[in-house]
C-alpha positions as CSV (number, residue, x, y, z in Angstrom):
1,M,51.4,-75.2,142.3
2,G,51.5,-78.9,141.8
3,L,50.4,-81.7,139.5
4,I,47.1,-82.2,137.8
5,P,45.1,-84.6,140.0
6,S,44.5,-88.1,138.7
7,A,40.9,-88.0,140.0
8,I,38.7,-85.2,141.5
9,I,35.3,-84.8,143.0
10,P,33.4,-81.9,141.3
11,D,30.7,-80.3,143.4
12,A,27.2,-79.8,142.0
13,S,27.8,-76.1,141.0
14,V,30.8,-77.2,138.9
15,L,28.6,-79.8,137.2
16,F,25.8,-77.3,136.8
17,S,28.1,-75.1,134.8
18,F,29.0,-78.0,132.4
19,F,25.8,-77.4,130.6
20,K,26.7,-73.9,129.5
21,L,28.5,-73.9,126.2
22,D,31.0,-71.1,127.0
23,S,31.6,-72.0,130.6
24,I,35.2,-72.1,131.7
25,R,34.4,-75.0,134.0
26,R,33.2,-77.0,131.0
27,N,36.4,-76.3,129.3
28,I,38.4,-77.3,132.3
29,F,36.3,-80.5,132.6
30,R,37.2,-81.3,129.0
31,E,40.9,-80.6,129.5
32,L,41.1,-82.7,132.7
33,L,39.5,-85.6,130.7
34,K,42.2,-85.2,128.1
35,K,44.8,-85.4,130.9
36,E,43.1,-88.7,132.0
37,C,41.8,-87.2,135.2
38,K,38.9,-89.3,136.5
39,F,35.7,-87.6,137.9
40,I,34.1,-89.2,141.0
41,S,30.9,-88.0,142.6
42,P,28.3,-89.1,145.2
43,E,25.6,-90.8,143.2
44,F,22.9,-88.2,144.3
45,V,24.6,-85.4,142.4
46,L,23.3,-86.6,139.1
47,E,19.8,-87.0,140.5
48,E,20.2,-83.4,141.7
49,L,21.1,-82.2,138.2
50,L,18.0,-84.0,136.8
51,S,15.8,-82.4,139.4
52,D,17.2,-79.0,138.5
53,K,16.8,-79.6,134.8
54,E,14.5,-76.6,134.1
55,K,16.8,-74.2,136.0
56,I,19.9,-75.6,134.2
57,M,18.3,-75.3,130.8
58,K,17.4,-71.7,131.5
59,Y,20.8,-70.8,132.9
60,A,22.6,-72.5,130.0
61,G,20.3,-71.4,127.3
62,I,19.7,-74.9,126.0
63,N,16.6,-77.0,125.1
64,E,15.5,-80.3,126.5
65,F,17.3,-82.3,123.7
66,E,20.6,-80.5,124.4
67,F,20.2,-81.0,128.1
68,S,19.6,-84.8,127.6
69,Y,22.6,-85.1,125.3
70,L,24.9,-83.2,127.7
71,F,23.6,-85.1,130.7
72,Q,24.4,-88.4,129.0
73,L,27.9,-87.1,128.3
74,I,28.5,-86.1,131.9
75,N,26.8,-89.3,133.2
76,K,29.3,-91.3,131.2
77,E,32.3,-89.5,132.5
78,I,31.5,-89.6,136.2
79,N,32.1,-92.6,138.4
80,K,29.2,-92.5,140.8
81,I,29.8,-93.7,144.3
82,L,27.0,-95.0,146.5
83,E,26.7,-93.5,150.0
84,K,27.3,-96.9,151.6
85,D,30.8,-96.8,150.2
86,Y,31.7,-93.6,152.1
87,K,29.1,-93.6,154.9
88,K,31.6,-94.4,157.7
89,F,33.4,-91.1,157.0
90,L,30.2,-89.0,157.3
91,L,30.6,-88.5,161.0
92,E,34.1,-87.1,160.6
93,T,32.8,-84.5,158.0
94,N,30.8,-82.7,160.7
95,E,34.1,-81.1,161.8
96,I,35.3,-80.1,158.3
97,S,32.4,-79.6,156.0
98,P,31.0,-76.1,156.1
99,H,27.4,-77.1,155.3
100,E,25.5,-80.2,156.0
101,K,24.5,-80.5,152.3
102,D,28.2,-80.9,151.5
103,H,29.0,-83.7,153.9
104,S,28.9,-86.3,151.2
105,Y,31.6,-84.6,149.1
106,F,33.9,-84.4,152.1
107,A,33.1,-88.0,153.2
108,L,33.8,-89.3,149.7
109,A,37.0,-87.3,149.5
110,L,38.1,-88.7,152.8
111,S,37.2,-92.3,151.8
112,K,39.1,-92.1,148.5
113,N,41.8,-89.6,149.5
114,L,40.8,-87.3,146.7
115,P,40.6,-83.5,146.2
116,I,37.3,-81.6,145.6
117,W,36.7,-79.1,142.8
118,S,34.6,-76.3,144.2
119,D,34.5,-72.5,144.2
120,E,32.8,-72.5,147.5
121,K,35.2,-70.4,149.6
122,A,34.1,-72.1,152.9
123,F,35.4,-75.4,151.6
124,K,38.9,-74.1,152.0
125,K,38.5,-73.3,155.7
126,Q,39.7,-76.8,156.6
127,S,43.0,-78.5,156.0
128,K,42.1,-82.2,155.8
129,I,40.9,-82.2,152.1
130,K,42.6,-80.5,149.2
131,V,40.1,-78.2,147.5
132,Y,40.8,-76.8,144.0
133,S,39.1,-73.7,142.8
134,T,38.3,-73.3,139.1
135,D,41.1,-70.7,138.9
136,E,43.6,-73.1,140.5
137,L,42.7,-75.8,138.0
138,L,43.0,-73.4,135.1
139,S,46.5,-72.4,136.3
140,L,47.5,-76.0,136.7
141,L,46.3,-76.8,133.2
142,K,48.1,-73.8,131.7
143,L,51.3,-74.8,133.5
144,S,50.9,-78.4,132.3
145,E,50.5,-77.2,128.7
146,N,53.5,-75.0,128.9
147,A,55.6,-77.8,130.4
148,N,54.6,-80.2,127.6
149,P,53.6,-78.4,124.4
150,E,52.9,-81.7,122.6
151,N,49.8,-82.2,124.8
152,S,48.2,-78.9,124.0
153,N,46.2,-80.1,120.9
């Protein structure tokens, strides 16, 4: 299937799931960090998480303290990119991004030549940007562990 990406752009739903303790996406996030994968995101995504705080706390079954702690963790691990750094690619995303709200992910991916992590099926209906689903990343990580058992700790 391929190599584990050295950097990836998680969409908001992936980051939303990070707050749930037993989330497979959270486990994948942790494993990718262990493999030195970098996380890159449009800056607004973290603002979006903050604005959805109540919804996230309810979904994840966590309190405000836990949310703040986890938000700090995720904030530390994500390299936030300002729109001005990928703005010139936004026009091109009209042709490949399935939804207007997702243009920034695609523009950032084009500007940095990086894949996106999303389970949005419509993201795969284009061929310019590699899009990994959660299942694909899980398979890559399992293959990686099997190939090098010393890294499975």
